C-alpha positions as CSV (number, residue, x, y, z in Angstrom):
1,X,18.0,5.7,-5.6
2,X,17.9,2.0,-7.2
3,X,21.2,0.7,-6.5
4,X,22.0,-3.1,-6.6
5,X,22.1,-3.3,-2.5
6,X,22.1,-0.9,0.3
7,X,22.4,-0.7,4.2
8,X,19.1,0.5,5.6
9,X,19.6,-0.1,8.8
10,X,22.2,2.4,9.4
11,X,24.0,5.0,7.5
12,X,23.2,7.1,4.6
13,X,20.2,5.4,2.7
14,X,18.2,5.6,5.7
15,X,19.1,9.4,5.4
16,X,18.4,9.2,1.7
17,X,14.7,8.0,1.8
18,X,14.3,10.4,4.7
19,X,15.7,13.3,2.6
20,X,13.4,11.9,-0.3
21,X,10.2,11.9,1.3
22,X,11.4,15.6,2.9
23,X,12.0,16.5,-1.3
24,X,8.5,14.7,-2.5
25,X,6.8,17.0,0.7
26,X,8.8,20.3,-0.3
27,X,7.6,19.9,-3.9
28,X,3.6,19.3,-2.8
29,X,4.2,22.5,-0.6
30,X,5.5,24.7,-3.6
31,X,3.5,23.1,-6.3
32,X,0.2,22.3,-5.1
33,X,0.1,24.2,-1.4
34,X,0.4,21.6,0.8
35,X,0.2,23.1,4.0
36,X,2.3,22.7,7.4
37,X,0.1,20.0,8.7
38,X,0.7,17.5,5.6
39,X,4.1,17.9,5.9
40,X,4.0,17.3,9.5
41,X,1.9,13.8,8.8
42,X,4.3,12.9,6.1
43,X,6.9,13.5,8.4
44,X,5.4,11.0,11.0
45,X,4.8,8.7,8.0
46,X,8.6,8.6,7.2
47,X,9.5,7.5,10.3
48,X,7.4,5.1,11.5
49,X,8.2,3.5,7.5
50,X,11.7,3.8,8.1
51,X,11.7,2.6,11.7
52,X,9.2,-0.4,10.9
53,X,11.8,-1.4,7.8
54,X,14.6,-1.2,9.8
55,X,13.0,-3.8,12.6
56,X,11.7,-6.2,10.2
57,X,15.1,-6.2,8.6
58,X,16.6,-6.7,11.9
59,X,14.4,-9.2,12.4
60,X,15.2,-11.6,9.3
61,X,19.2,-11.2,10.0
62,X,19.7,-8.9,7.2
63,X,21.3,-5.6,7.2
64,X,21.0,-4.9,3.3
65,X,18.1,-3.7,0.8
66,X,17.6,-5.7,-2.4
67,X,17.1,-4.1,-5.2
68,X,13.5,-4.9,-6.0
69,X,13.5,-3.5,-2.1
70,X,14.7,-0.3,-3.1
71,X,11.9,0.2,-5.7
72,X,9.3,-0.6,-3.1
73,X,10.9,1.8,-0.8
74,X,10.3,4.0,-3.7
75,X,6.5,3.5,-3.9
76,X,6.3,3.8,-0.2
77,X,8.0,7.4,-0.3
78,X,5.4,8.3,-2.9
79,X,2.4,7.0,-0.6
80,X,3.8,9.1,1.7
81,X,3.0,11.9,-0.5
82,X,-0.5,10.7,-0.9
83,X,-1.0,10.3,2.8
84,X,-0.1,13.7,3.3
85,X,-2.4,14.9,1.1
86,X,-5.6,12.7,1.9
87,X,-5.2,13.8,5.3
88,X,-4.5,17.5,5.1
89,X,-8.0,17.3,2.5
90,X,-9.7,15.6,4.9
91,X,-9.4,18.9,7.8
92,X,-9.5,21.3,5.3
93,X,-11.8,20.0,2.8
94,X,-9.3,20.5,-0.4
95,X,-7.4,17.9,-1.9
96,X,-4.9,18.6,-5.3
97,X,-6.6,15.8,-7.3
98,X,-3.8,15.7,-10.1
99,X,-0.8,15.7,-6.9
100,X,-2.9,12.8,-5.5
101,X,-4.0,11.1,-8.7
102,X,-0.1,11.3,-10.4
103,X,1.4,10.5,-6.8
104,X,-0.8,7.3,-6.5
105,X,-1.0,6.4,-10.1
106,X,3.0,6.0,-10.1
107,X,3.3,4.2,-6.7
108,X,0.7,1.6,-8.5
109,X,2.6,1.3,-11.7
110,X,6.1,0.7,-9.8
111,X,3.9,-2.7,-8.2
112,X,4.8,-3.9,-11.4
113,X,8.3,-3.6,-11.4
114,X,10.1,-4.5,-8.2
115,X,8.7,-8.0,-8.3
116,X,10.0,-8.8,-11.8
117,X,13.3,-7.0,-10.7
118,X,13.8,-9.1,-7.6
119,X,13.1,-12.5,-9.7
120,X,15.7,-11.3,-12.4
121,X,18.5,-10.2,-9.7
122,X,17.8,-13.6,-7.9
123,X,16.6,-11.5,-4.7
124,X,13.6,-12.3,-3.8
125,X,12.9,-12.5,0.0
126,X,10.1,-13.1,2.6
127,X,10.8,-9.3,3.9
128,X,10.8,-7.9,0.2
129,X,7.1,-9.9,-0.4
130,X,6.1,-8.5,2.9
131,X,7.4,-5.2,2.2
132,X,5.3,-4.7,-1.0
133,X,2.1,-6.2,0.1
134,X,2.3,-4.0,3.8
135,X,2.8,-0.7,0.8
136,X,0.1,-1.9,-1.6
137,X,-2.5,-2.6,1.5
138,X,-1.8,1.0,3.1
139,X,-1.7,2.6,-0.5
140,X,-5.5,1.3,-0.9
141,X,-6.2,1.9,2.4
142,X,-5.7,5.4,2.3
143,X,-7.3,6.1,-0.9
144,X,-10.4,4.3,0.2
145,X,-10.5,7.3,2.7
146,X,-10.4,9.9,-0.2
147,X,-12.9,8.0,-2.0
148,X,-15.2,7.7,0.8
149,X,-15.7,11.4,0.5
150,X,-16.5,11.2,-3.0
151,X,-19.1,7.9,-3.0
152,X,-19.7,7.5,1.0
153,X,-18.2,6.4,4.0
154,X,-18.9,2.3,3.0
155,X,-15.7,2.6,0.4
156,X,-14.1,2.2,3.7
157,X,-14.5,-1.3,3.7
158,X,-11.9,-1.8,0.7
159,X,-8.8,-0.3,2.6
160,X,-10.0,-1.7,6.1
161,X,-10.6,-5.5,4.7
162,X,-7.7,-6.5,4.5
163,X,-6.8,-5.2,8.5
164,X,-9.4,-6.8,9.6
165,X,-8.5,-10.2,7.8
166,X,-5.2,-9.5,9.9
167,X,-6.8,-8.8,13.4
168,X,-8.9,-11.5,13.0
169,X,-5.9,-14.0,12.3
170,X,-4.8,-12.9,15.5
171,X,-7.6,-14.8,16.9
172,X,-8.1,-17.8,14.8
173,X,-5.1,-18.9,13.5
174,X,-6.1,-21.2,11.0
175,X,-6.2,-17.4,9.0
176,X,-2.3,-17.0,9.3
177,X,-1.8,-20.4,7.0
178,X,-0.4,-20.5,3.6
179,X,-2.4,-20.2,0.5
180,X,-1.5,-20.9,-2.7
181,X,-1.0,-18.4,-5.3
182,X,-3.6,-17.5,-7.0
183,X,-3.7,-15.2,-10.3
184,X,-7.6,-14.1,-9.8
185,X,-6.7,-13.0,-6.2
186,X,-3.5,-10.6,-7.5
187,X,-5.8,-9.7,-10.3
188,X,-8.8,-8.3,-7.5
189,X,-5.9,-7.1,-5.8
190,X,-4.9,-5.0,-8.7
191,X,-8.3,-3.7,-9.1
192,X,-9.0,-1.7,-6.5
193,X,-5.9,0.3,-6.3
194,X,-6.4,1.8,-10.5
195,X,-10.4,1.5,-9.6
196,X,-9.5,3.8,-6.8
197,X,-7.3,6.1,-8.3
198,X,-10.1,6.8,-11.0
199,X,-12.7,7.3,-8.6
200,X,-10.4,9.6,-7.0
201,X,-10.1,11.9,-10.3
202,X,-13.7,12.7,-10.0
203,X,-13.0,12.8,-13.7
204,X,-16.3,10.2,-14.0
205,X,-20.1,10.9,-13.1
206,X,-20.6,10.4,-9.8
207,X,-23.1,7.3,-10.4
208,X,-20.5,5.7,-13.0
209,X,-17.6,6.3,-9.8
210,X,-20.1,4.7,-7.3
211,X,-20.7,1.6,-9.6
212,X,-17.1,1.2,-10.3
213,X,-16.3,1.2,-6.9
214,X,-19.0,-1.0,-5.8
215,X,-17.9,-3.7,-8.3
216,X,-14.2,-3.4,-6.7
217,X,-15.9,-4.0,-3.4
218,X,-17.7,-7.0,-4.2
219,X,-14.9,-8.6,-5.9
220,X,-12.9,-7.6,-3.0
221,X,-15.5,-9.9,-0.5
222,X,-15.5,-12.7,-3.3
223,X,-11.9,-12.7,-3.2
224,X,-11.2,-12.3,0.8
225,X,-14.5,-14.9,1.0
226,X,-12.9,-17.6,-1.5
227,X,-9.1,-17.5,0.8
228,X,-11.0,-17.6,4.2
229,X,-12.5,-21.1,2.8
230,X,-9.8,-22.6,1.3
231,X,-8.3,-21.7,5.1
232,X,-10.7,-23.4,6.6
233,X,-11.0,-26.2,4.3
234,X,-6.9,-27.1,4.9
235,X,-7.7,-26.6,8.6
236,X,-10.0,-29.4,8.7
237,X,-8.4,-32.1,6.7
238,X,-5.5,-32.7,9.4
239,X,-8.1,-32.9,12.0
240,X,-10.6,-35.1,9.7
241,X,-7.6,-37.4,8.8
């Protein structure tokens, strides 16, 4: 699927992405028994994904995806498989953990690839960065839904926190201000995905799993609190001046 550039608004790549999502869903159905409901969820997810991506590209005045964007799109399609598995598992009470963990782990691993590809090819863009961030956030949210069935509903906080922050920004414009890049914040964000995948595997004792998820949540709360404080200070400085 990786090419130098590809048109997403119209033509083949959009169809190729849809076909790839169907192929993933068909593979899950054949190998792990994903049912019609899961397949439907995956199809709806893919339609929403491609529609939102096309709209974002149009707003940015772009008609083609860069190589890093294609990697991110591939990750997003894997997240579609994870979403289908989690939703069907909630309703049937049975989730093929091997498939769930495998897809999520590959999607997380590729997160280290798209940024490097963008920098090496000189194709970094606000749309690509936002696309990458939204895929990460949605994967964490979906995984937190599954992990909530393992350790308790409080785990949903991990997936919901970023979206709560975005909603708060609609009411408080200063929360939408720029934040200086932070290695610690990026590390905390990466930890969330890793911990949730480990928790989803259910390979560790429940007490250990619960402790890991709790530590991840504490780190995430600290990271968001730090961001809010930085933005509040940035808002206060011009006012004081």
